[in-house]
N, C-alpha and C positions, 0 to 999 in steps of 0.2 A: 214266698217261702221265708220262714223265720230264719234269721241268721244263726249260724253256729257260734259266732263271736261278734260282740258289739264293742267297738272302740269309740270312746268319747273323747273327741279332740283330734283335729286333723293337722296338727303341727308336725314338725319333723319326727317326733317320737311316734305319734299316732300313725303317720304314713309309713314309717319304717316297720312298725308292728303289723300294719295291714298287708304289706308286701310279703313279709316273712310268713304270716299266717296263711295267706292265700297260696303261697308256694307249697305249704304243707296240707293243702286241701280244705282249709276252712272256708265256709261261706261267710263273708265278712261284710258288716255294715259299719261305716264310720260316720258318726254324728258330729257336725261342726257348727257351732253357734254363729260364726261369722259368715259373710257372704261368699267367701272363698277360702280354700285351705291355706295353711301356712303358720297359723298361730303367731308367735312372736318373730317368726322368720319372714313374715310378709314384707314386701317392699312397696313403696308408693309407685303409682304410674308416673309417666313422664309429666312435666319436664325434668323434675329432680327425683331420681329413683332412690330415695333414701330408705334404708332399712329401719326396722323398729329400734335399732341401735347399731353402733359400729360392730361388725362381725367379721371374723375370719374362721376358716376351717383348718384344722390341723391334719396335714397329710401324712403324719406319722402315727395316727391313732387307729384304733380298731374300726371305727365307723368308716373311715376312708377305705380301709381294706374291704369292708362289707360292700361299699359302693362300687369299688373296682371290680369285685367278683361278679357283680350284676351288670356291669357296663353302664352304671348310673353316675359316674363321676361328672360333675358339671365343669364347664370351662372355667379355669382359674387364672388369676394373674398374681404376680408377685409385686411387692412394694417397688416403686420406681427408685432408680439409683440417684436419689437426691438426699442430701444430708438431713439427719434428724436433729432436733434441738431438744436439749435436756436441761431442766432446772433442778439442781441439787444443792442444798446448803445455801440457797439464796442466789446462786449464780447460774447464768445461762451459758451453754456451750455444747459442743458435740458430746456424744456418749462417752463418759470417762473410761478410759482403758483400765484404770486401776479398779474400777467398780467390777468390770468383767473378771479381772484377776482375783479379786476378793471373793466373788461368788464361786468361781472355779475352785478356789482353795478350801471351800467349806467341806466338812465331812460329807460322805456320800449319804449317810442316814441321819435323820433327825427324830427325836422322840415325840410321840403324840401327846404326852401328858404335859409338856412344857410349852409356854407361849413362844411364838416365833421370835419376838423381840428379845426375850430373856435368853433364848438359845443363841441368837446372833451375838449378843454381848459377851458371851463366853468365848467367841472366836474372832471378833473384829472390834474396832473402836466404835464409840457411840455415833460418830458422824457417819461412818460407813454403814453401820447397822440401820440408821434411819433412812439412808439412801436405798438400801436393799428392801426395807419395808415399803418404801414408796414404789419400787418396781413391782412389788407384789400386788399393788392395786390393779395392774393391767389385767390380771387373770381372776382376781377376786371381786373387784368393784367395791371393796369395802373401804370405809373411811379411815380405818386403822388396822391394816393387815397384821401389825405387830401383835395384836391381841389373839390371833388365830393359832391353832395348833401348829407347832413347828413342823411336824411331819407333813401336814396338809399343805402348808405354804411352800416348804422346801421342795417337795416333789414337783409341784406345779411350776415353781420358779425355774427349775432346771429345764423342764419341757418347753415352757414358753420361750425361753431364750435359745432353744436349740435350732430355731430357724424353720420349723415345720408349718408355720402359719401362712395361709394363702387367702386371697379374696375371690369370692364367686363373681364371675363376670356377669354384669346385668343385675346384680343384687341377689339376695337370697331367694327371691321368687323364682329365679331360674332353676334352682335346685328343687324347690317346692313343686314346680310344674313337672319336672322329670319324675319325681316320686309319685305324684298324683296320677300321672299318665300310666306309669307302670302298675300301680295298684289297681286302677280301673281296668287295664288290659288283662290283669289276672282274675278279674271278676268281682273285685271289691266294689261295693256301692258306697259312694261318698255323698252324704246328704248335707248340704250347706244350709245355713239359716235354720238349723235344727237344734233347739235347746231341749235337753233331757232333764225333766224336773225330778224324776225318781230313777233309782237304779233298775236296770233291766234284770229279769229273773235269771237269765242264762249267763254263760261265761262272758265276762266284761273286763276290759282294760280301761282304766281311767288315765288317759294320756293328756292330762290337763295340768294346771298349776296345782300345787299342794293345797292352796287355800280353797280352790274349787272342789277338789277331792274331799276335803274336810267338810265343806258345806253339803255336798251331795250325800255323803255317808253318815254325817253326824258324828264322826269319829274324831274326838278331840286330840287323839295321839298323833294325828297326821299334821305335824308341825315340825319345822326345823329352821334354824337361822339362815338368813340370806342377807344380801346387801341392799342398800338404798342408794340409788344413783340418779342423778339428773342427766338427761340427754338433750342435746341441742343440735339441730341440723340447720345449716346455712347454705343457701344458694347465692353465689356471688358472681359478679362480672369478673372474667379472667383478664383483667387489664393490669398486667404486671404481677404483683404479689410477691411474697417472700421467697427465699431460696430454699425453703425446707418442705418436706413432705408431711412430717408430723412433729408435734411438740409433746413431750412427756414431762409434765410438771410433777416431779417426785415429792416436792415439798407440799403442794396443795392438792395432790391426788386428782389431776386432770390429764386426760388424754385427748388430743385433737389431731385429726388426720384429714388431709385433702384427698379424699378417696377417688375423686374423678381424675386425679393425676395418674392413678394406677389403672383406672377403667373409665375412659372418656364417655362411654355410653350412659353413665349415671347423670350427666348434665347436658343441656343443649349446647350447641356450638357457641363458643365465646363465653361460656360460663363454667363454673366448677361447683362441686358439692363438698362441703366439709361436714364431718360428723364428730361430735364432741361428747365425752363422758366425764362427769365430775362426781366423785364420791360425796355422799351427803351423810352428815351425822344424823342421829335419830330425830333431832328437833330442828334441823336446818330447813328453811323455806326455799322454794324454787327461786324466788327473787334474789336471795342471798347467794345461792349457787351461781345464778346467772351473772351477778356482779363479779364473782371470782373469775369466771370464764372471760368476761369482758376485759378485766384487768390483764389477764394473761395475753389476750389477743392484742390489746393496746401496746404491750411491751414487745411483742414479737412480730406484729404485722401492722405497722403504722398505715392508717388510711383504710383499714378493713371495713369500717362502718359505712363509708360511702359506696362500697362495692356491693353491699347486701341487697339482694333482690327478693329474697324469700327466706322465711325462717319459721321454725317451730321448736317447741321445747316441752318437756314434761318430767315429772318425777316418777321413777319406776321403783316399786317396792316388791321385794321377794320374787323377782323374775330374772335374776342373774345367776341362778344356780345355788347349790349348797355351799356353805362355809362351815368348816369343822372347828369348834372351839377346843382349847386344851382339854385333854382327857377323853376326846371322842375321835372316832374314825368313821369312814363311810359305813362300816358295819352297824353303827349305832343309829343310823338314820331310819326313818319309817320303813318298815318291811314292805317288800313288793306284794307278797301274798297276804290277802286280808280274809281268807276263807277258801272254800272249795271252788267258788266261781268268780270271785272278785280279786283283781290285782290292780295295783296303783303304780304307774310308770311315769315319774316326773324327774326333773333334773335335781330334785332334792331327796330322791329315794335312796334306799340302801343298795347302791350299785357303784362300781368304780367308773372313773372317767374324768375328763376335764370339761367344765361348763356343760354345754348341751349334750356332750357324749354320755353323761350320766343317765339322761332320759332314754337314750338309745339302748344302753346296757340294761336298764331296768325293763324296757319293753321286751327284750329278748329273754330276760329272766322270767317275765310274766308269762310268755308263751310256754316256757318250760314248766312253769308251775301249773298251767292249765292243761298241759299235755299237748305235744306237737301235732297229734292226729285227733281230729274231732270225733266224738261219738255220734254217729247218725241216729236220728230219732225215728227213722222209718226205712223200709227196704228201698224205697225210691231215693231217699236221701243217700243211702249207702251206695247205690249205683252212681249217683251224681258225684259223690266224694271220690270214689275209686276212679271214675273217669277223669276228674280234675287232677288227681294225683299222677296219672300217667302223663 
């Protein structure tokens, strides 16, 4: 049977769209180029169950509410009660209380047309402004968050520091498996190792990267700024180690966390998994970013090099969500609807949210654009759809 709806991409966005579409009676096919679902949310198999990058889910967001409503919330863990280490203004120490006070004292609203740095300098001194800009790396992954829209950065800063972040136990693949199982249980067909060279004729959601959507459609308007980040994963022997769970280098835009301290299943017994993100300037090489990370670890974890048992690293471009520059908001990003039957749901689409939540919002908008109830092509299809709807 020809599908009522084709979804290209079985990442979190594509699987969410498949579940909601199937709930509304669509006959859904999901095409995934990789050997298993998950997209950028895939995790490695044991012994080190590293994600494609360090991830947390925000339990105060609309997607979490969507998962709760369907009984799909994954097991989650909070950060362990170990101190964090922060570098700001060239000095290492605990999270500065005065930094939290300065952020809390900022106005509730910030303008979209002004840069984040310029807006901050109207409210705090230059040293504090640069520290707050450094904090904004955590949710933007950008090498210079001060250049972003003040509204974009300020809204996400408040939410990031509100304490709603949690870690998915077992890595993001735990959540991917829950979504894939629910989609399949509702009748959606997930075809892995399936590359789609041309757009299907019927209703379609492109739940891919914006670059892939641009390539498939030939639509040059499908572009929006994103960050460039180097990610490094380390598997280490757990023989001692520092007394911190994470290091936030606000000066050099590096975030390192020992994730297996929160979730021991991510590493084999006697070992631990650390995942690191380092913002990269447009022309910075991976080796240069790696040297910056190594310097940070040398300063904060003497002897770490001898403990390394496994490592990997890569540069990730345009895969950490949208960033809005001054004068733009999410409304200005590429529209979800691209015609009567084609929609594009990516984390750089014109939809609200934080990081991957944007893609989820875009997927739900895409289904609204296509119509929640499919139009059956025959009487037999109509009986099938009506039966599924009940």
